[in-house]
C-alpha positions as MATLAB code, in Angstrom:
seq = 'XXXXXXXXXXXXXXXXXXXXXXXXXXXXXXXXXXXXXXXXXXXXXXXXXXXXXXXXXXXXXXXXXXXXXXXXXXXXXXXXXXXXXXXXXXXXXXXXXXXXXXXXXXXXXXXXXXXXXXXXXXXXXXXXXXXXXXXXXXXXXXXXXXXXXXXXXXXXXXXXXXXXXXXXXXXXXXXXXXXXXXXXXXXXXXXXXXXXXXXXXXXXXXXXXXXXX';
ca = [
       5.604    5.469  -37.360;
       4.765    6.155  -33.708;
       7.359    6.593  -30.979;
       9.396    3.465  -30.242;
      10.373    2.425  -26.739;
      12.440   -0.138  -24.931;
      10.903   -0.856  -21.525;
      12.960   -1.876  -18.499;
      11.463   -3.474  -15.387;
      13.046   -4.201  -12.017;
      12.130   -6.632   -9.240;
       9.924   -8.797  -11.445;
       8.279  -11.857   -9.880;
       7.317  -15.017  -11.714;
       3.567  -15.592  -11.630;
       3.092  -19.032  -10.089;
      -0.529  -19.546  -11.117;
      -1.180  -21.490  -14.358;
      -0.854  -19.461  -17.565;
      -3.903  -18.908  -19.759;
      -3.662  -21.367  -22.685;
      -4.247  -18.706  -25.355;
      -3.361  -15.274  -23.972;
      -0.746  -14.729  -21.280;
      -2.293  -11.530  -19.898;
      -5.620  -13.153  -19.032;
      -6.356  -15.030  -15.823;
      -6.627  -18.759  -16.578;
      -9.471  -19.101  -14.055;
     -11.627  -16.001  -14.594;
     -10.539  -14.836  -18.080;
     -10.153  -11.352  -16.582;
      -7.254   -9.181  -17.771;
      -4.086   -9.224  -15.693;
      -2.410   -5.947  -14.755;
       1.327   -5.226  -14.991;
       2.504   -8.529  -16.431;
       4.992   -9.385  -19.174;
       5.751  -12.624  -21.016;
       9.362  -13.827  -21.306;
      10.003  -14.750  -24.950;
      13.220  -15.648  -26.746;
      14.561  -15.791  -30.311;
      15.018  -19.321  -31.613;
      18.537  -18.506  -32.760;
      19.673  -17.347  -29.322;
      17.482  -18.422  -26.362;
      20.359  -17.429  -24.059;
      19.122  -13.851  -24.437;
      16.571  -14.579  -21.690;
      19.092  -16.092  -19.250;
      17.993  -15.524  -15.659;
      14.304  -15.895  -16.538;
      12.128  -18.794  -17.654;
      11.075  -18.747  -21.294;
       7.279  -18.753  -21.568;
       6.747  -17.667  -17.968;
       4.620  -14.657  -17.006;
       6.286  -12.058  -14.782;
       4.543   -9.526  -12.582;
       5.967   -6.108  -11.747;
       5.034   -3.041   -9.770;
       3.850   -0.218  -11.979;
       6.317    2.282  -10.487;
       9.310    0.006  -11.110;
       9.387    0.699  -14.819;
      11.704    2.734  -17.030;
      10.756    3.673  -20.594;
      13.579    4.487  -22.993;
      12.529    6.272  -26.174;
      14.750    5.133  -29.056;
      12.804    6.808  -31.877;
      10.470    9.780  -31.861;
       7.773   10.401  -34.437;
       9.454   11.271  -37.722;
      12.652    9.419  -36.798;
      11.795    6.146  -38.563;
      14.726    3.713  -38.631;
      16.895    5.986  -36.488;
      17.636    3.135  -34.040;
      19.025    1.035  -36.885;
      21.214    3.881  -38.075;
      22.387    4.295  -34.475;
      23.303    0.586  -34.430;
      25.174    1.038  -37.711;
      27.240    3.893  -36.268;
      27.882    1.959  -33.067;
      29.060   -1.073  -35.032;
      31.417    1.033  -37.148;
      32.889    2.513  -33.954;
      33.401   -0.899  -32.330;
      34.307   -3.053  -35.338;
      35.912   -0.269  -37.405;
      34.077   -1.591  -40.438;
      31.319    0.102  -42.405;
      30.783   -2.453  -45.152;
      27.109   -3.329  -44.812;
      24.583   -4.375  -47.429;
      22.347   -1.582  -48.664;
      19.605   -3.662  -50.238;
      17.504   -6.541  -48.981;
      15.105   -7.023  -46.082;
      15.502   -5.417  -42.687;
      16.153   -8.893  -41.270;
      19.099   -9.358  -43.641;
      20.494   -5.919  -42.906;
      20.347   -6.378  -39.130;
      21.949   -9.820  -39.394;
      24.829   -8.397  -41.410;
      25.432   -5.429  -39.113;
      25.388   -7.669  -36.031;
      27.679  -10.080  -37.862;
      30.384   -7.409  -37.901;
      30.459   -7.709  -34.100;
      31.245  -11.433  -34.203;
      34.854  -12.607  -33.889;
      35.731  -15.905  -32.207;
      39.420  -15.073  -31.875;
      38.804  -11.660  -30.357;
      35.921  -12.668  -28.059;
      36.515  -16.341  -27.156;
      34.912  -15.989  -23.719;
      31.511  -15.231  -25.310;
      31.729  -17.649  -28.211;
      32.695  -14.842  -30.563;
      29.928  -12.375  -29.669;
      31.386   -8.911  -29.305;
      30.250   -5.744  -27.515;
      26.600   -4.761  -28.009;
      25.918   -7.784  -30.254;
      22.711   -8.701  -28.413;
      21.340   -5.164  -28.673;
      22.161   -4.740  -32.361;
      20.845   -8.198  -33.303;
      17.642   -8.269  -31.231;
      16.955   -4.727  -30.016;
      13.510   -4.075  -31.519;
      12.395   -7.645  -32.295;
       9.986   -7.955  -29.370;
      12.125  -10.435  -27.448;
      13.087  -10.349  -23.771;
      16.515   -9.360  -22.478;
      17.080  -11.259  -19.237;
      19.115   -9.919  -16.306;
      22.346  -11.664  -17.327;
      22.425  -10.101  -20.797;
      21.310   -6.739  -19.395;
      24.307   -6.755  -17.048;
      26.639   -7.713  -19.910;
      25.351   -4.815  -22.013;
      25.888   -2.372  -19.144;
      29.526   -3.485  -19.015;
      29.750   -2.899  -22.766;
      28.300    0.602  -22.414;
      30.748    1.441  -19.642;
      33.764    0.068  -21.522;
      32.992    2.025  -24.702;
      31.695    5.183  -23.025;
      34.716    7.368  -23.830;
      34.779    6.237  -27.458;
      31.066    6.927  -27.920;
      31.444   10.378  -26.387;
      34.494   11.195  -28.485;
      32.556   10.309  -31.635;
      31.193   13.833  -31.421;
      27.560   13.177  -32.375;
      25.348   14.619  -29.640;
      22.202   12.774  -30.739;
      24.075    9.465  -30.951;
      25.625    9.938  -27.505;
      22.318   10.966  -25.943;
      20.701    7.684  -27.001;
      23.833    5.824  -25.896;
      23.409    7.208  -22.374;
      19.661    6.502  -22.276;
      20.185    2.919  -23.400;
      22.884    2.427  -20.781;
      20.421    3.607  -18.124;
      17.716    1.346  -19.575;
      19.775   -1.836  -19.348;
      21.097   -0.894  -15.914;
      17.582   -0.470  -14.528;
      16.812   -4.217  -14.060;
      19.809   -4.419  -11.690;
      19.939   -8.216  -11.661;
      16.244   -8.771  -10.962;
      14.398   -7.552  -14.017;
      14.274   -7.459  -17.790;
      14.096   -5.260  -20.885;
      11.761   -5.639  -23.861;
      10.493   -3.717  -26.887;
       6.916   -2.657  -26.228;
       5.737   -2.528  -29.863;
       8.028   -4.383  -32.320;
       6.346   -2.830  -35.362;
       9.378   -3.120  -37.649;
       9.338   -6.914  -37.449;
       5.616   -7.704  -37.535;
       6.041   -9.343  -40.954;
       9.490  -10.749  -40.300;
      10.410  -13.976  -42.059;
      13.370  -14.554  -39.762;
      14.179  -18.045  -38.527;
      13.666  -16.616  -35.039;
       9.911  -16.793  -35.496;
       7.703  -17.942  -33.967;
       9.421  -16.742  -30.813;
       9.993  -19.257  -28.048;
       7.399  -18.882  -25.299;
       4.978  -16.790  -27.361;
       1.197  -17.213  -27.092;
      -0.180  -19.845  -29.492;
      -1.846  -18.452  -32.623;
];
């Protein structure tokens, strides 16, 4: 598989002109391609992921206000998911995950280990990094509110991640922290090419706000 990136944008602006009825990155008047635009889309199971943005709206950004975070290089297939597994074991102190089944099922179970209503009542039971583990490479949009929450998670668990002693794990930890900090209250993060989930049968699909088929 090719390299996999999460893309962070800052200072995005909602495009006020009408959206093209079939393809968000075309001008509705001229049918010409639009430059430097992104569509805000959300999973059906958790539309709150996009909080701070409007689901289905097109956002413009300046080309230089963009940060690309590589989460997998060529030859590192599924490394991000293994990284999430290690992170979840560190946080939840539990490594009992299913080893067979679809990728959707595996991700749901790993993220489920970060859910605990009694421990995290202020978030409805969603623990540290839950949003990243559950939706990281699904092609959805992380709005500024969730980005800020994840930065707090990264900062709170920084010393534990470093003490884990895995240089490759910690390097991605630091890059992801920088990625989610980049929007700085006025941007978003998204997966540029969600190749792992192109054939997903998750209840999250079709994504909210996505172009009609």
